A tleap script that builds the chain and sets N, CA, C and O, in Angstrom:
source leaprc.protein.ff14SB
mol = sequence {
  NMET LEU LEU ALA LEU ALA HIE ARG ASP PHE
  SER ARG ALA VAL TRP THR PRO ARG GLY VAL
  GLY ALA VAL ALA TYR LEU VAL VAL GLY GLY
  SER TRP ILE GLY TYR THR SER TYR ILE TRP
  LEU LEU GLY HIE VAL PRO THR SER LYS VAL
  SER THR TYR ALA TYR VAL ASN PRO VAL VAL
  ALA VAL PHE LEU GLY TRP LEU VAL LEU LYS
  GLU PRO VAL ASP LYS PHE ILE LEU SER GLY
  SER SER ILE VAL VAL ALA SER VAL ILE LEU
  VAL THR SER ALA LYS VAL HIE ALA LYS ALA
  VAL ALA GLU GLU LEU PRO THR VAL GLU ALA
  VAL GLY CASP
}
set mol.1.N position { 6.608 143.470 67.260 }
set mol.1.CA position { 6.814 145.206 68.063 }
set mol.1.C position { 8.015 145.974 67.519 }
set mol.1.O position { 8.174 147.042 66.927 }
set mol.2.N position { 9.016 144.709 68.091 }
set mol.2.CA position { 10.488 145.241 68.253 }
set mol.2.C position { 11.272 145.502 66.805 }
set mol.2.O position { 12.204 146.246 66.501 }
set mol.3.N position { 10.507 144.594 66.086 }
set mol.3.CA position { 11.544 144.687 64.493 }
set mol.3.C position { 10.512 145.612 63.800 }
set mol.3.O position { 10.991 146.126 62.789 }
set mol.4.N position { 9.204 145.977 64.063 }
set mol.4.CA position { 8.588 147.013 63.479 }
set mol.4.C position { 9.511 148.700 64.248 }
set mol.4.O position { 9.576 149.835 63.775 }
set mol.5.N position { 9.873 148.328 65.087 }
set mol.5.CA position { 10.394 149.500 65.907 }
set mol.5.C position { 11.735 149.897 65.479 }
set mol.5.O position { 12.159 151.053 65.455 }
set mol.6.N position { 12.378 148.818 65.136 }
set mol.6.CA position { 13.478 149.045 64.635 }
set mol.6.C position { 13.901 149.542 63.678 }
set mol.6.O position { 14.807 150.368 63.571 }
set mol.7.N position { 12.866 148.769 62.429 }
set mol.7.CA position { 12.878 149.412 61.008 }
set mol.7.C position { 11.953 150.583 61.145 }
set mol.7.O position { 11.784 151.072 60.028 }
set mol.8.N position { 11.452 151.068 61.844 }
set mol.8.CA position { 10.401 152.388 62.115 }
set mol.8.C position { 9.411 152.138 60.637 }
set mol.8.O position { 9.139 153.088 59.903 }
set mol.9.N position { 9.024 150.964 60.403 }
set mol.9.CA position { 7.911 150.258 59.659 }
set mol.9.C position { 6.709 149.692 60.655 }
set mol.9.O position { 6.720 148.569 61.159 }
set mol.10.N position { 5.705 150.652 60.832 }
set mol.10.CA position { 4.497 150.146 61.713 }
set mol.10.C position { 3.428 149.823 60.656 }
set mol.10.O position { 2.391 149.214 60.921 }
set mol.11.N position { 3.787 150.311 59.350 }
set mol.11.CA position { 2.549 149.862 58.138 }
set mol.11.C position { 2.181 148.489 58.281 }
set mol.11.O position { 0.961 148.432 58.128 }
set mol.12.N position { 2.652 147.367 58.500 }
set mol.12.CA position { 2.510 145.992 58.424 }
set mol.12.C position { 2.214 145.709 59.924 }
set mol.12.O position { 1.786 144.578 60.157 }
set mol.13.N position { 2.370 146.546 60.975 }
set mol.13.CA position { 1.637 146.098 62.163 }
set mol.13.C position { 0.783 146.226 62.586 }
set mol.13.O position { 0.708 147.342 63.100 }
set mol.14.N position { -0.425 145.398 62.748 }
set mol.14.CA position { -1.641 145.764 63.314 }
set mol.14.C position { -2.067 145.344 64.539 }
set mol.14.O position { -2.153 144.172 64.906 }
set mol.15.N position { -2.342 146.359 65.186 }
set mol.15.CA position { -2.849 146.350 66.745 }
set mol.15.C position { -4.245 146.172 67.087 }
set mol.15.O position { -4.973 147.160 67.182 }
set mol.16.N position { -4.643 145.104 67.262 }
set mol.16.CA position { -6.409 145.159 67.329 }
set mol.16.C position { -6.357 144.751 68.685 }
set mol.16.O position { -5.468 144.077 69.204 }
set mol.17.N position { -7.625 145.321 69.353 }
set mol.17.CA position { -7.801 145.085 70.830 }
set mol.17.C position { -7.569 143.502 71.381 }
set mol.17.O position { -7.104 143.284 72.499 }
set mol.18.N position { -8.039 142.204 70.246 }
set mol.18.CA position { -8.044 140.940 70.768 }
set mol.18.C position { -6.236 140.858 70.309 }
set mol.18.O position { -5.546 140.277 71.146 }
set mol.19.N position { -5.796 141.181 69.567 }
set mol.19.CA position { -4.122 140.776 69.262 }
set mol.19.C position { -3.545 141.936 70.840 }
set mol.19.O position { -2.783 141.134 71.381 }
set mol.20.N position { -3.523 142.650 71.343 }
set mol.20.CA position { -2.932 142.996 72.321 }
set mol.20.C position { -3.493 142.422 74.127 }
set mol.20.O position { -3.025 142.560 75.258 }
set mol.21.N position { -4.684 141.772 73.549 }
set mol.21.CA position { -5.131 141.435 74.682 }
set mol.21.C position { -4.547 139.797 74.816 }
set mol.21.O position { -4.482 139.274 75.929 }
set mol.22.N position { -4.191 139.156 73.740 }
set mol.22.CA position { -3.552 137.811 73.455 }
set mol.22.C position { -2.211 138.343 74.230 }
set mol.22.O position { -2.039 137.971 75.391 }
set mol.23.N position { -1.371 139.106 73.678 }
set mol.23.CA position { 0.010 139.582 74.195 }
set mol.23.C position { -0.197 139.480 75.778 }
set mol.23.O position { 0.472 138.844 76.593 }
set mol.24.N position { -1.455 140.391 76.000 }
set mol.24.CA position { -1.230 140.550 77.788 }
set mol.24.C position { -1.213 139.314 78.491 }
set mol.24.O position { -0.576 139.054 79.512 }
set mol.25.N position { -1.939 138.616 77.874 }
set mol.25.CA position { -2.216 137.282 78.467 }
set mol.25.C position { -0.848 136.315 78.635 }
set mol.25.O position { -0.396 135.994 79.735 }
set mol.26.N position { -0.407 136.006 77.645 }
set mol.26.CA position { 0.856 135.603 77.378 }
set mol.26.C position { 2.081 136.116 78.108 }
set mol.26.O position { 2.981 135.356 78.466 }
set mol.27.N position { 2.096 137.464 78.327 }
set mol.27.CA position { 2.958 137.981 79.297 }
set mol.27.C position { 2.544 137.547 80.621 }
set mol.27.O position { 3.245 136.726 81.214 }
set mol.28.N position { 1.490 138.002 81.147 }
set mol.28.CA position { 1.088 137.326 82.492 }
set mol.28.C position { 0.744 136.501 82.696 }
set mol.28.O position { 0.934 136.258 83.888 }
set mol.29.N position { 0.129 135.551 82.075 }
set mol.29.CA position { -0.313 134.220 82.226 }
set mol.29.C position { 1.013 133.076 81.917 }
set mol.29.O position { 1.416 132.190 82.670 }
set mol.30.N position { 1.539 133.469 80.462 }
set mol.30.CA position { 2.424 132.377 80.486 }
set mol.30.C position { 3.485 132.714 80.893 }
set mol.30.O position { 4.055 131.824 81.523 }
set mol.31.N position { 4.246 134.037 80.769 }
set mol.31.CA position { 5.349 134.262 81.687 }
set mol.31.C position { 5.346 134.486 83.151 }
set mol.31.O position { 5.879 133.639 83.868 }
set mol.32.N position { 4.878 135.390 83.594 }
set mol.32.CA position { 5.187 136.141 85.009 }
set mol.32.C position { 4.578 134.896 85.727 }
set mol.32.O position { 5.412 134.224 86.334 }
set mol.33.N position { 3.013 134.363 85.790 }
set mol.33.CA position { 2.612 133.384 86.470 }
set mol.33.C position { 3.431 132.035 86.403 }
set mol.33.O position { 4.102 131.402 87.218 }
set mol.34.N position { 3.161 131.908 85.374 }
set mol.34.CA position { 3.531 130.109 85.036 }
set mol.34.C position { 5.424 130.223 85.335 }
set mol.34.O position { 6.152 129.273 85.621 }
set mol.35.N position { 5.726 131.278 85.204 }
set mol.35.CA position { 7.708 130.819 85.448 }
set mol.35.C position { 7.725 131.061 87.000 }
set mol.35.O position { 8.427 130.292 87.658 }
set mol.36.N position { 7.011 132.070 87.672 }
set mol.36.CA position { 7.430 131.847 89.069 }
set mol.36.C position { 6.492 130.862 89.585 }
set mol.36.O position { 6.995 130.401 90.610 }
set mol.37.N position { 5.438 130.359 89.368 }
set mol.37.CA position { 5.078 128.881 89.796 }
set mol.37.C position { 6.228 127.682 89.262 }
set mol.37.O position { 6.788 126.863 89.991 }
set mol.38.N position { 6.359 127.800 88.130 }
set mol.38.CA position { 7.619 126.631 87.909 }
set mol.38.C position { 8.824 126.771 88.813 }
set mol.38.O position { 9.429 125.783 89.229 }
set mol.39.N position { 9.195 128.126 89.137 }
set mol.39.CA position { 10.469 128.265 89.932 }
set mol.39.C position { 9.946 127.721 91.321 }
set mol.39.O position { 10.654 126.885 91.882 }
set mol.40.N position { 8.808 128.109 91.905 }
set mol.40.CA position { 8.258 127.922 93.352 }
set mol.40.C position { 8.394 126.300 93.260 }
set mol.40.O position { 9.096 125.570 93.960 }
set mol.41.N position { 7.773 126.052 92.505 }
set mol.41.CA position { 7.711 124.216 92.444 }
set mol.41.C position { 9.038 123.368 92.141 }
set mol.41.O position { 9.000 122.149 92.307 }
set mol.42.N position { 10.074 123.924 91.749 }
set mol.42.CA position { 11.235 123.237 91.943 }
set mol.42.C position { 11.774 123.375 92.950 }
set mol.42.O position { 12.644 122.529 93.154 }
set mol.43.N position { 11.596 124.326 93.943 }
set mol.43.CA position { 11.949 124.384 95.061 }
set mol.43.C position { 11.344 123.550 96.253 }
set mol.43.O position { 12.018 123.327 97.259 }
set mol.44.N position { 9.973 123.068 96.101 }
set mol.44.CA position { 9.311 122.452 96.616 }
set mol.44.C position { 8.869 121.134 96.285 }
set mol.44.O position { 8.305 120.606 97.244 }
set mol.45.N position { 8.924 120.449 95.306 }
set mol.45.CA position { 8.394 119.390 94.566 }
set mol.45.C position { 9.988 118.550 93.889 }
set mol.45.O position { 11.090 119.090 93.791 }
set mol.46.N position { 9.711 117.471 93.601 }
set mol.46.CA position { 10.549 116.723 93.590 }
set mol.46.C position { 10.618 117.145 91.815 }
set mol.46.O position { 9.609 117.340 91.137 }
set mol.47.N position { 11.740 117.207 91.405 }
set mol.47.CA position { 11.971 117.563 89.567 }
set mol.47.C position { 11.367 116.697 88.817 }
set mol.47.O position { 10.943 117.116 87.740 }
set mol.48.N position { 11.181 115.427 89.126 }
set mol.48.CA position { 10.842 114.544 88.049 }
set mol.48.C position { 8.797 114.870 88.149 }
set mol.48.O position { 8.041 114.759 87.184 }
set mol.49.N position { 8.403 115.239 89.494 }
set mol.49.CA position { 7.093 115.517 89.300 }
set mol.49.C position { 6.929 117.004 88.284 }
set mol.49.O position { 6.227 117.054 87.274 }
set mol.50.N position { 7.797 118.213 88.862 }
set mol.50.CA position { 7.930 119.030 88.086 }
set mol.50.C position { 7.636 119.152 86.587 }
set mol.50.O position { 6.677 119.663 86.009 }
set mol.51.N position { 8.800 118.502 86.092 }
set mol.51.CA position { 8.957 118.229 84.762 }
set mol.51.C position { 7.863 117.349 83.805 }
set mol.51.O position { 8.090 116.889 82.685 }
set mol.52.N position { 6.526 117.250 84.639 }
set mol.52.CA position { 5.660 116.695 83.880 }
set mol.52.C position { 4.488 117.848 83.147 }
set mol.52.O position { 3.629 117.544 82.319 }
set mol.53.N position { 4.721 119.095 83.667 }
set mol.53.CA position { 4.123 120.349 83.142 }
set mol.53.C position { 4.753 119.921 81.267 }
set mol.53.O position { 3.856 119.815 80.430 }
set mol.54.N position { 5.706 119.788 80.956 }
set mol.54.CA position { 6.151 119.907 79.461 }
set mol.54.C position { 5.180 118.792 78.833 }
set mol.54.O position { 4.791 119.081 77.701 }
set mol.55.N position { 4.739 117.636 79.325 }
set mol.55.CA position { 3.928 116.526 78.776 }
set mol.55.C position { 2.253 117.049 78.826 }
set mol.55.O position { 1.460 116.847 77.906 }
set mol.56.N position { 1.951 117.705 80.010 }
set mol.56.CA position { 0.823 118.257 79.967 }
set mol.56.C position { 0.253 119.862 79.145 }
set mol.56.O position { -0.894 120.243 78.915 }
set mol.57.N position { 1.188 120.326 78.944 }
set mol.57.CA position { 0.944 121.563 78.100 }
set mol.57.C position { 0.404 121.286 76.981 }
set mol.57.O position { -0.539 122.026 76.701 }
set mol.58.N position { 0.721 120.272 76.027 }
set mol.58.CA position { 0.189 119.960 74.401 }
set mol.58.C position { -1.224 119.562 74.637 }
set mol.58.O position { -2.136 119.900 73.882 }
set mol.59.N position { -1.417 118.684 75.924 }
set mol.59.CA position { -2.636 118.057 76.153 }
set mol.59.C position { -3.695 119.238 76.294 }
set mol.59.O position { -4.828 119.155 75.822 }
set mol.60.N position { -3.189 120.411 77.030 }
set mol.60.CA position { -4.349 121.337 77.051 }
set mol.60.C position { -4.421 122.000 76.098 }
set mol.60.O position { -5.575 122.137 75.690 }
set mol.61.N position { -3.402 122.663 75.348 }
set mol.61.CA position { -3.409 123.381 74.169 }
set mol.61.C position { -4.337 122.542 73.273 }
set mol.61.O position { -5.122 123.255 72.647 }
set mol.62.N position { -4.429 121.594 73.104 }
set mol.62.CA position { -5.189 120.999 71.781 }
set mol.62.C position { -6.543 121.052 72.390 }
set mol.62.O position { -7.383 121.487 71.602 }
set mol.63.N position { -7.011 120.728 73.595 }
set mol.63.CA position { -8.518 120.895 74.277 }
set mol.63.C position { -8.711 122.351 74.190 }
set mol.63.O position { -9.766 122.805 73.748 }
set mol.64.N position { -7.669 123.171 74.621 }
set mol.64.CA position { -8.575 124.608 74.472 }
set mol.64.C position { -8.490 124.835 72.884 }
set mol.64.O position { -9.592 125.216 72.489 }
set mol.65.N position { -7.635 124.738 71.925 }
set mol.65.CA position { -7.952 124.622 70.503 }
set mol.65.C position { -9.371 124.473 70.280 }
set mol.65.O position { -10.108 125.266 69.694 }
set mol.66.N position { -9.758 123.050 70.968 }
set mol.66.CA position { -11.053 122.405 70.604 }
set mol.66.C position { -12.139 123.281 71.424 }
set mol.66.O position { -13.267 123.419 70.951 }
set mol.67.N position { -11.898 123.681 72.263 }
set mol.67.CA position { -12.982 124.819 72.851 }
set mol.67.C position { -13.529 126.148 72.445 }
set mol.67.O position { -14.632 126.671 72.288 }
set mol.68.N position { -11.850 126.564 72.314 }
set mol.68.CA position { -12.019 128.274 72.077 }
set mol.68.C position { -12.143 128.283 70.103 }
set mol.68.O position { -12.760 129.170 69.514 }
set mol.69.N position { -11.554 127.333 69.505 }
set mol.69.CA position { -11.510 127.816 68.203 }
set mol.69.C position { -12.443 126.699 67.279 }
set mol.69.O position { -12.620 126.871 66.073 }
set mol.70.N position { -12.930 125.694 67.931 }
set mol.70.CA position { -13.701 124.699 67.632 }
set mol.70.C position { -12.660 123.830 66.369 }
set mol.70.O position { -13.099 123.713 65.225 }
set mol.71.N position { -11.587 123.394 66.668 }
set mol.71.CA position { -10.475 122.832 66.185 }
set mol.71.C position { -11.095 121.260 66.381 }
set mol.71.O position { -11.705 120.815 67.353 }
set mol.72.N position { -10.709 120.549 65.068 }
set mol.72.CA position { -11.587 118.886 65.436 }
set mol.72.C position { -10.417 118.195 66.181 }
set mol.72.O position { -9.211 118.410 66.061 }
set mol.73.N position { -11.018 117.373 66.924 }
set mol.73.CA position { -10.269 116.301 67.910 }
set mol.73.C position { -10.721 114.983 67.605 }
set mol.73.O position { -11.848 114.688 68.003 }
set mol.74.N position { -9.987 114.042 66.908 }
set mol.74.CA position { -10.083 112.683 66.564 }
set mol.74.C position { -9.802 111.696 67.506 }
set mol.74.O position { -9.327 111.889 68.625 }
set mol.75.N position { -10.045 110.868 67.117 }
set mol.75.CA position { -9.636 109.362 67.912 }
set mol.75.C position { -8.422 109.318 68.647 }
set mol.75.O position { -8.219 109.018 69.824 }
set mol.76.N position { -7.329 109.820 67.357 }
set mol.76.CA position { -6.246 109.708 67.451 }
set mol.76.C position { -5.754 110.807 68.478 }
set mol.76.O position { -4.933 110.496 69.341 }
set mol.77.N position { -6.167 111.863 68.400 }
set mol.77.CA position { -5.861 113.029 69.450 }
set mol.77.C position { -6.199 112.489 70.766 }
set mol.77.O position { -5.328 112.534 71.635 }
set mol.78.N position { -7.442 111.942 71.057 }
set mol.78.CA position { -8.074 111.514 72.025 }
set mol.78.C position { -6.960 110.129 73.212 }
set mol.78.O position { -6.590 110.077 74.384 }
set mol.79.N position { -6.844 109.295 72.023 }
set mol.79.CA position { -6.111 108.099 72.533 }
set mol.79.C position { -4.398 108.737 72.854 }
set mol.79.O position { -3.648 108.050 73.546 }
set mol.80.N position { -4.014 109.813 72.393 }
set mol.80.CA position { -2.515 110.146 72.685 }
set mol.80.C position { -2.645 110.810 73.734 }
set mol.80.O position { -1.814 110.669 74.631 }
set mol.81.N position { -3.635 111.626 73.863 }
set mol.81.CA position { -3.995 112.506 75.163 }
set mol.81.C position { -4.159 111.679 76.303 }
set mol.81.O position { -3.689 112.031 77.385 }
set mol.82.N position { -4.915 110.379 76.138 }
set mol.82.CA position { -5.175 109.562 77.326 }
set mol.82.C position { -3.778 108.889 77.733 }
set mol.82.O position { -3.482 108.530 78.873 }
set mol.83.N position { -3.016 108.790 76.652 }
set mol.83.CA position { -1.892 108.000 77.157 }
set mol.83.C position { -0.923 109.136 77.783 }
set mol.83.O position { -0.360 108.966 78.864 }
set mol.84.N position { -0.772 110.380 76.959 }
set mol.84.CA position { -0.228 111.456 78.138 }
set mol.84.C position { -0.733 111.703 79.493 }
set mol.84.O position { 0.012 112.061 80.404 }
set mol.85.N position { -2.000 111.512 79.634 }
set mol.85.CA position { -2.426 112.047 80.961 }
set mol.85.C position { -2.103 110.617 82.109 }
set mol.85.O position { -1.768 110.525 83.290 }
set mol.86.N position { -2.408 109.677 81.037 }
set mol.86.CA position { -2.145 108.515 82.140 }
set mol.86.C position { -0.590 108.444 82.465 }
set mol.86.O position { -0.260 108.124 83.607 }
set mol.87.N position { 0.332 108.716 81.558 }
set mol.87.CA position { 1.717 108.436 82.153 }
set mol.87.C position { 1.944 109.438 83.235 }
set mol.87.O position { 2.401 109.061 84.314 }
set mol.88.N position { 1.583 110.993 82.965 }
set mol.88.CA position { 1.855 112.075 84.154 }
set mol.88.C position { 1.150 111.307 85.402 }
set mol.88.O position { 1.602 111.396 86.544 }
set mol.89.N position { 0.009 110.550 85.076 }
set mol.89.CA position { -0.527 110.147 86.602 }
set mol.89.C position { 0.311 109.016 87.140 }
set mol.89.O position { 0.375 108.801 88.351 }
set mol.90.N position { 0.999 108.244 86.184 }
set mol.90.CA position { 2.277 107.375 86.837 }
set mol.90.C position { 3.149 107.954 87.639 }
set mol.90.O position { 3.479 107.614 88.775 }
set mol.91.N position { 3.566 108.990 86.895 }
set mol.91.CA position { 4.956 109.753 87.560 }
set mol.91.C position { 4.454 110.477 88.943 }
set mol.91.O position { 5.015 110.442 90.038 }
set mol.92.N position { 3.369 111.073 88.621 }
set mol.92.CA position { 3.030 111.781 89.820 }
set mol.92.C position { 2.831 111.164 91.075 }
set mol.92.O position { 3.142 111.719 92.128 }
set mol.93.N position { 2.171 109.695 90.987 }
set mol.93.CA position { 1.834 109.276 91.959 }
set mol.93.C position { 2.582 108.205 92.138 }
set mol.93.O position { 1.978 107.239 92.605 }
set mol.94.N position { 4.038 108.026 91.849 }
set mol.94.CA position { 4.895 107.198 92.193 }
set mol.94.C position { 5.686 107.911 93.473 }
set mol.94.O position { 6.161 109.037 93.618 }
set mol.95.N position { 5.609 106.736 94.339 }
set mol.95.CA position { 6.439 107.430 95.667 }
set mol.95.C position { 8.061 107.697 95.328 }
set mol.95.O position { 8.640 107.149 94.390 }
set mol.96.N position { 8.517 108.380 96.007 }
set mol.96.CA position { 9.802 109.154 96.127 }
set mol.96.C position { 10.630 108.492 97.042 }
set mol.96.O position { 10.233 108.600 98.202 }
set mol.97.N position { 11.322 108.052 96.938 }
set mol.97.CA position { 12.467 107.329 98.177 }
set mol.97.C position { 14.006 108.687 97.966 }
set mol.97.O position { 14.653 109.120 97.012 }
set mol.98.N position { 13.989 108.926 99.567 }
set mol.98.CA position { 15.169 109.678 99.460 }
set mol.98.C position { 15.972 108.943 99.432 }
set mol.98.O position { 15.794 107.933 100.113 }
set mol.99.N position { 17.158 109.054 98.699 }
set mol.99.CA position { 18.739 108.754 98.754 }
set mol.99.C position { 19.461 108.500 100.198 }
set mol.99.O position { 18.901 109.381 100.851 }
set mol.100.N position { 20.095 108.037 100.849 }
set mol.100.CA position { 20.904 107.884 101.935 }
set mol.100.C position { 21.989 108.944 101.635 }
set mol.100.O position { 22.599 108.752 100.583 }
set mol.101.N position { 22.270 109.808 102.216 }
set mol.101.CA position { 23.436 110.783 101.976 }
set mol.101.C position { 25.079 110.342 102.418 }
set mol.101.O position { 25.313 109.757 103.475 }
set mol.102.N position { 25.757 110.583 101.794 }
set mol.102.CA position { 26.981 109.931 102.382 }
set mol.102.C position { 27.015 111.041 103.530 }
set mol.102.O position { 26.509 112.154 103.674 }
set mol.103.N position { 28.046 110.016 104.457 }
set mol.103.CA position { 28.375 111.092 105.655 }
set mol.103.C position { 29.540 112.252 105.271 }
set mol.103.O position { 30.401 112.245 104.392 }
set mol.104.N position { 29.274 113.037 106.080 }
set mol.104.CA position { 29.560 114.524 105.698 }
set mol.104.C position { 31.407 114.452 105.362 }
set mol.104.O position { 32.064 113.727 106.110 }
set mol.105.N position { 31.865 114.934 104.658 }
set mol.105.CA position { 33.566 114.730 104.228 }
set mol.105.C position { 33.884 115.993 105.377 }
set mol.105.O position { 33.249 117.031 105.564 }
set mol.106.N position { 35.050 115.508 106.022 }
set mol.106.CA position { 35.701 116.657 106.988 }
set mol.106.C position { 36.066 117.680 106.253 }
set mol.106.O position { 36.403 117.581 105.073 }
set mol.107.N position { 36.015 118.974 107.053 }
set mol.107.CA position { 36.765 120.013 106.275 }
set mol.107.C position { 38.201 119.835 105.869 }
set mol.107.O position { 38.908 118.845 106.059 }
set mol.108.N position { 38.446 120.734 105.400 }
set mol.108.CA position { 39.995 120.766 104.646 }
set mol.108.C position { 40.357 122.125 104.803 }
set mol.108.O position { 39.613 122.994 104.348 }
set mol.109.N position { 41.600 122.471 105.496 }
set mol.109.CA position { 41.827 123.767 105.542 }
set mol.109.C position { 42.606 124.065 104.157 }
set mol.109.O position { 42.940 123.150 103.403 }
set mol.110.N position { 42.836 125.273 103.921 }
set mol.110.CA position { 43.677 125.717 102.679 }
set mol.110.C position { 45.187 126.042 103.347 }
set mol.110.O position { 45.686 126.429 104.404 }
set mol.111.N position { 45.493 125.697 102.254 }
set mol.111.CA position { 47.176 125.540 102.474 }
set mol.111.C position { 47.982 126.922 101.978 }
set mol.111.O position { 48.083 127.129 100.768 }
set mol.112.N position { 48.534 127.831 102.912 }
set mol.112.CA position { 49.051 129.147 102.592 }
set mol.112.C position { 50.407 128.886 101.944 }
set mol.112.O position { 51.099 127.897 102.185 }
set mol.113.N position { 50.748 129.955 101.022 }
set mol.113.CA position { 51.911 130.129 100.187 }
set mol.113.C position { 52.931 130.332 101.052 }
set mol.113.O position { 54.072 130.514 100.628 }
savepdb mol mol.pdb
quit
């Protein structure tokens, strides 16, 4: 849309209700909700667990493609997805031990000129 606006050439841009709905879904679901949730999780959950979203997203996308667009899912996709899900389960179920923090360093006063 920005390129069409910059070139003032809207003849190639076709806006259907389905296309506008898809863009709205990506903006609201993918950006606002997804990013806000990610930032909140970074403050409340260990980073190793938050980072597992990057592994789960492709699995979800593959199965949404199968469910919505009737894309084929073969034994390789199923086995790969199983490995990813099992790995994420192992990471998220692992006990996180807090490292002992070194004693606080003494404060140093600034030296004037």
